[in-house]
C-alpha positions as CSV (number, residue, x, y, z in Angstrom):
1,X,286.9,67.5,76.3
2,X,284.5,66.7,79.1
3,X,280.9,68.3,78.7
4,X,277.4,68.8,80.1
5,X,274.5,69.5,78.1
6,X,270.9,70.2,79.3
7,X,268.1,69.6,77.0
8,X,270.1,66.5,75.3
9,X,267.0,64.9,74.4
10,X,265.3,67.9,73.0
11,X,264.4,68.8,69.6
12,X,268.0,71.0,69.3
13,X,269.8,69.5,72.4
14,X,269.3,65.9,70.9
15,X,271.2,67.4,67.8
16,X,274.0,69.1,69.5
17,X,274.6,65.9,72.0
18,X,274.7,64.0,68.9
19,X,277.7,65.9,67.2
20,X,279.4,66.4,70.4
21,X,279.4,62.6,71.0
22,X,280.9,61.9,67.1
23,X,283.8,64.3,67.5
24,X,284.9,62.3,70.6
25,X,283.5,64.5,73.2
26,X,282.9,62.3,76.5
27,X,279.3,64.0,77.4
28,X,277.1,64.2,80.3
29,X,273.4,64.7,79.7
30,X,270.8,65.8,82.6
31,X,267.4,63.6,82.0
32,X,264.7,63.8,83.7
33,X,263.1,60.1,83.2
34,X,264.4,56.6,82.5
35,X,263.4,56.6,79.0
36,X,265.5,60.2,78.4
37,X,268.3,58.3,80.4
38,X,268.1,55.5,77.8
39,X,267.7,57.5,74.7
40,X,271.2,59.2,76.0
41,X,273.1,56.1,76.3
42,X,272.1,54.9,73.3
43,X,273.5,58.5,72.0
44,X,276.6,57.7,73.2
45,X,276.7,60.0,76.9
46,X,276.2,59.6,79.8
47,X,272.9,60.2,81.5
48,X,272.1,62.3,85.1
49,X,269.6,61.8,86.8
50,X,267.8,65.2,87.9
51,X,266.0,68.6,87.2
52,X,266.9,71.4,86.4
53,X,266.7,73.1,89.7
54,X,268.4,70.3,91.7
55,X,271.5,71.7,92.5
56,X,273.1,68.5,93.6
57,X,272.5,66.5,90.3
58,X,273.9,69.5,88.5
59,X,277.3,69.5,90.5
60,X,277.5,65.8,89.8
61,X,277.1,66.4,86.5
62,X,278.8,69.5,86.0
63,X,282.1,69.1,87.7
64,X,285.1,68.6,85.8
65,X,283.7,69.6,82.8
66,X,285.3,71.5,80.0
67,X,282.1,72.5,78.2
68,X,278.4,73.2,79.7
69,X,275.7,73.6,77.4
70,X,272.4,74.9,78.6
71,X,269.6,74.3,75.7
72,X,266.8,72.9,77.8
73,X,263.5,75.1,77.7
74,X,260.0,75.5,78.2
75,X,258.5,76.7,74.7
76,X,254.7,75.6,74.9
77,X,252.9,78.2,73.3
78,X,249.4,78.1,74.1
79,X,249.8,75.7,76.6
80,X,247.0,75.9,79.9
81,X,250.0,76.1,82.3
82,X,252.6,78.7,81.6
83,X,253.4,79.0,85.2
84,X,255.8,76.2,84.2
85,X,257.7,78.7,82.2
86,X,258.8,80.6,85.4
87,X,260.4,77.5,87.0
88,X,262.3,76.0,83.9
89,X,263.2,79.2,81.8
90,X,264.0,81.5,84.7
91,X,264.7,79.6,87.8
92,X,266.5,77.0,85.6
93,X,268.5,78.5,83.8
94,X,269.7,80.6,86.7
95,X,270.8,77.3,88.7
96,X,272.2,75.5,85.5
97,X,274.3,78.8,85.0
98,X,275.1,79.9,88.3
99,X,276.2,76.2,89.3
100,X,278.8,75.5,86.2
101,X,280.3,79.5,87.3
102,X,280.6,78.0,90.6
103,X,282.3,75.4,89.6
104,X,284.8,77.0,87.5
105,X,283.6,75.9,83.9
106,X,285.9,77.6,81.1
107,X,283.1,77.9,78.6
108,X,279.3,78.1,79.4
109,X,277.0,77.9,76.0
110,X,273.5,79.2,76.8
111,X,270.8,78.9,74.0
112,X,268.8,81.9,74.7
113,X,266.7,83.2,71.6
114,X,265.3,86.2,69.3
115,X,262.1,86.1,70.8
116,X,263.8,88.4,73.5
117,X,263.2,91.5,71.1
118,X,259.7,90.7,70.8
119,X,257.9,91.6,68.1
120,X,260.5,93.6,66.0
121,X,257.5,94.9,63.5
122,X,259.2,94.3,60.3
123,X,262.8,95.6,61.5
124,X,265.3,93.1,61.2
125,X,267.6,93.7,63.8
126,X,270.8,92.1,65.5
127,X,272.3,91.4,69.0
128,X,272.6,95.2,70.4
129,X,268.9,95.7,69.9
130,X,266.6,95.4,72.8
131,X,262.8,95.2,73.1
132,X,261.1,99.0,73.7
133,X,259.5,99.3,77.5
134,X,256.0,100.2,75.0
135,X,256.0,96.9,73.9
136,X,254.2,93.7,75.7
137,X,254.8,90.1,75.5
138,X,253.0,87.7,73.1
139,X,253.9,84.8,75.3
140,X,254.5,83.2,78.5
141,X,257.7,81.6,76.6
142,X,258.8,85.2,75.6
143,X,258.7,87.1,78.5
144,X,260.6,84.1,80.7
145,X,263.4,84.0,78.1
146,X,263.7,87.6,78.6
147,X,263.6,87.5,81.8
148,X,266.3,84.6,81.7
149,X,268.3,86.0,79.3
150,X,268.5,89.9,80.6
151,X,268.0,89.4,84.6
152,X,270.4,85.9,84.8
153,X,272.6,85.5,82.2
154,X,273.9,89.1,81.5
155,X,274.5,90.1,85.0
156,X,276.0,86.7,85.1
157,X,278.7,87.6,83.1
158,X,279.0,91.3,83.9
159,X,280.0,89.2,87.7
160,X,283.0,87.8,84.9
161,X,280.7,83.9,84.1
162,X,282.2,82.8,81.0
163,X,279.3,82.9,79.2
164,X,278.5,82.7,75.6
165,X,274.8,83.3,74.5
166,X,273.3,82.0,71.1
167,X,270.1,83.2,70.1
168,X,267.9,81.0,67.1
169,X,264.8,82.4,65.5
170,X,262.6,80.0,63.9
171,X,263.9,76.4,64.0
172,X,262.4,73.7,62.0
173,X,263.2,70.3,61.0
174,X,261.9,66.6,61.8
175,X,260.4,66.7,65.7
176,X,260.0,70.7,65.2
177,X,257.2,71.0,67.9
178,X,257.0,74.7,67.4
179,X,253.7,76.7,66.1
180,X,254.9,76.6,62.2
181,X,256.0,73.1,62.9
182,X,252.4,72.2,64.2
183,X,250.8,73.8,60.7
184,X,253.3,72.2,58.7
185,X,252.1,68.7,59.7
186,X,248.6,69.8,59.2
187,X,249.3,71.0,55.9
188,X,251.1,67.5,55.0
189,X,247.8,65.2,56.1
190,X,245.9,68.0,54.1
191,X,244.7,69.5,57.3
192,X,245.1,73.1,56.2
193,X,242.7,74.6,53.9
194,X,242.9,78.0,55.9
195,X,245.9,79.7,56.5
196,X,245.9,82.1,59.6
197,X,247.6,85.3,60.2
198,X,249.8,85.4,56.9
199,X,251.3,88.0,57.7
200,X,253.7,85.9,60.4
201,X,257.1,86.8,59.9
202,X,260.0,84.6,61.0
203,X,263.7,83.7,60.5
204,X,264.1,80.0,59.7
205,X,267.4,77.8,59.9
206,X,267.1,74.0,60.4
207,X,267.5,72.2,63.4
208,X,270.7,70.5,62.1
209,X,272.3,74.4,61.2
210,X,271.2,75.7,64.8
211,X,272.7,72.7,66.7
212,X,276.1,73.2,64.5
213,X,275.6,76.9,65.4
214,X,275.9,75.9,68.9
215,X,279.3,73.8,68.5
216,X,280.8,76.8,66.3
217,X,280.0,78.9,69.4
218,X,281.4,76.6,72.1
219,X,285.1,76.6,69.7
220,X,285.0,80.0,68.3
221,X,282.5,82.2,69.8
222,X,283.7,85.2,72.2
223,X,282.9,84.8,76.0
224,X,280.4,87.6,77.2
225,X,278.9,87.9,73.3
226,X,276.0,86.8,71.9
227,X,275.2,85.1,68.7
228,X,272.3,85.3,66.5
229,X,271.2,81.6,64.7
230,X,268.6,83.0,62.4
231,X,268.3,82.0,59.4
232,X,265.9,83.8,56.0
233,X,263.0,85.9,56.5
234,X,259.5,85.1,54.8
235,X,256.6,85.9,55.9
236,X,254.0,82.5,56.7
237,X,252.4,83.4,52.8
238,X,255.5,83.0,51.4
239,X,256.4,79.9,53.3
240,X,253.5,78.0,52.1
241,X,254.2,78.5,48.6
242,X,257.6,77.2,49.3
243,X,255.4,73.9,51.0
244,X,253.4,73.9,47.9
245,X,256.4,74.1,45.5
246,X,258.6,71.3,47.3
247,X,255.8,69.0,47.9
248,X,253.9,69.1,44.6
249,X,250.6,70.0,46.3
250,X,248.1,73.1,46.4
251,X,248.9,75.7,49.0
252,X,245.9,76.4,51.4
253,X,243.3,78.0,49.6
254,X,243.0,81.0,51.8
255,X,244.9,83.2,54.0
256,X,243.0,85.2,56.6
257,X,244.7,88.3,58.2
258,X,245.8,88.3,61.8
259,X,243.5,91.2,63.0
260,X,240.4,89.3,61.6
261,X,241.3,86.0,63.6
262,X,242.1,88.2,66.2
263,X,238.8,88.9,66.8
264,X,238.2,85.1,67.8
265,X,240.3,85.8,71.1
266,X,237.0,86.0,73.7
267,X,235.8,83.0,71.8
268,X,238.8,80.6,72.1
269,X,239.6,81.8,75.6
270,X,235.5,80.8,76.6
271,X,235.7,77.3,75.0
272,X,239.0,76.9,76.2
273,X,237.5,77.0,80.2
274,X,235.0,73.8,79.1
275,X,236.9,71.7,76.2
276,X,240.8,71.3,76.2
277,X,241.6,72.9,72.7
278,X,245.1,71.8,71.2
279,X,248.0,74.2,72.2
280,X,247.7,76.2,68.3
281,X,243.9,76.8,68.9
282,X,244.8,79.3,71.7
283,X,244.8,82.9,72.9
284,X,248.5,82.9,73.3
285,X,248.7,81.5,69.4
286,X,246.9,83.8,67.6
287,X,247.9,86.9,69.6
288,X,251.5,85.8,68.0
289,X,250.0,85.6,64.1
290,X,251.0,88.7,62.5
291,X,254.4,89.7,64.3
292,X,257.4,89.5,63.4
293,X,260.5,87.7,65.0
294,X,263.2,88.6,62.8
295,X,266.9,89.2,63.3
296,X,269.8,89.2,61.2
297,X,272.6,86.6,61.8
298,X,275.8,88.7,60.7
299,X,277.7,88.4,63.4
300,X,277.5,84.7,63.4
301,X,278.5,84.1,60.0
302,X,281.4,86.6,60.4
303,X,282.7,85.3,63.6
304,X,281.2,81.5,63.8
305,X,281.6,80.5,60.2
306,X,278.2,79.8,60.5
307,X,276.0,79.1,57.7
308,X,272.3,77.5,56.5
309,X,270.8,74.9,54.5
310,X,269.0,76.0,51.4
311,X,265.2,76.4,52.6
312,X,263.9,74.5,49.6
313,X,266.6,71.6,50.3
314,X,265.9,71.8,54.3
315,X,261.5,72.3,53.9
316,X,262.2,68.9,51.8
317,X,263.7,66.9,54.3
318,X,261.5,68.1,56.9
319,X,258.1,66.7,55.1
320,X,260.0,63.9,53.8
321,X,260.4,62.7,57.6
322,X,256.8,62.8,58.0
323,X,256.0,59.7,56.4
324,X,253.0,59.6,54.2
325,X,250.0,61.6,54.7
326,X,247.7,60.2,57.2
327,X,245.2,61.8,59.6
328,X,245.5,60.2,63.1
329,X,243.5,60.9,65.9
330,X,245.3,61.0,69.5
331,X,244.4,58.1,71.5
332,X,242.1,60.6,74.2
333,X,238.7,61.3,73.7
334,X,238.4,64.7,75.1
335,X,241.9,65.1,72.7
336,X,240.1,64.1,69.7
337,X,236.6,66.2,70.9
338,X,239.3,69.5,70.6
339,X,241.2,68.8,67.6
340,X,237.1,67.9,65.8
341,X,236.2,70.7,67.2
342,X,239.4,72.7,65.7
343,X,239.3,71.0,62.5
344,X,235.2,72.0,62.4
345,X,236.3,75.8,63.1
346,X,238.6,76.0,60.3
347,X,236.4,74.2,57.3
348,X,233.7,76.7,58.6
349,X,235.9,79.2,58.2
350,X,236.6,78.2,54.9
351,X,233.6,77.7,53.2
352,X,232.3,81.2,54.8
353,X,235.0,82.6,52.8
354,X,233.8,80.6,49.7
355,X,230.3,82.1,49.7
356,X,232.1,85.6,50.1
357,X,233.8,85.3,46.9
358,X,231.1,84.2,44.8
């Protein structure tokens, strides 16, 4: 089978690409750089130079393919450049899906997210759920993925495009760039004495399982349908206990409720105007704390035969991939300053909490 994929060097996409090559498919992958092209070749696929809005490159890569995966996306919670989300998540998705439809590709798999449902406020939803109009988006990622799902992909399905949508929840594993992935690495290095927003509730699935879910959707999914790829539900404080069990270390000593952390949003916003703080320390990241991004995968389990790795085994494999705990400061001085300031704020908060408990 001839397959074209976007995001083939990314967190999820690289695993999908590898699985396609391993089963004998001939894969072309869109890349934006020479290092990306070299990585794609090393994985056994053919690179196609271009970006998501380069229609000529897309036509070159997609022409003659039996299957297209559009996995590439902009996912940078707390980024100082949210305008890129519109270009990549909305316009890029429009370019890829429209080009594949115009070229008559028989099956197209698009990677959406359960974040299009917004904060479900503790409700475990399914594919039929739609974000209430009274709710507001918590991030540029949520907003632009919502637009790509409902204003690009769904209208194309109504026009007859052979689209299948997959909607991952929280995806973890080696190389995880998410907010939780960053917290896990801080915990691994002994730099998370305080757990912010313990009420944050997510559905966790290992990246290998989510990649397999993409393959299953392509092979068994019904055209025009969406499939949620979300694992078991955990609050962040519950997940921290799992981290402690699989690593043999103590969990974060304190937990600060989201409502208290959110009081710092004006201060953090002001600081970010003069100091390049890490994305983890941003108004957007703080707003997400306390939210629920949870949905049930019953349809994917029933129709695709999708399964998830045991959470303890998956987390154990993830922490093992981090190697020996060691704090490594960023190379650039301004990034070092941001990290040091962020760590100082965390330690100060821990000290204040310890005083109150005495």
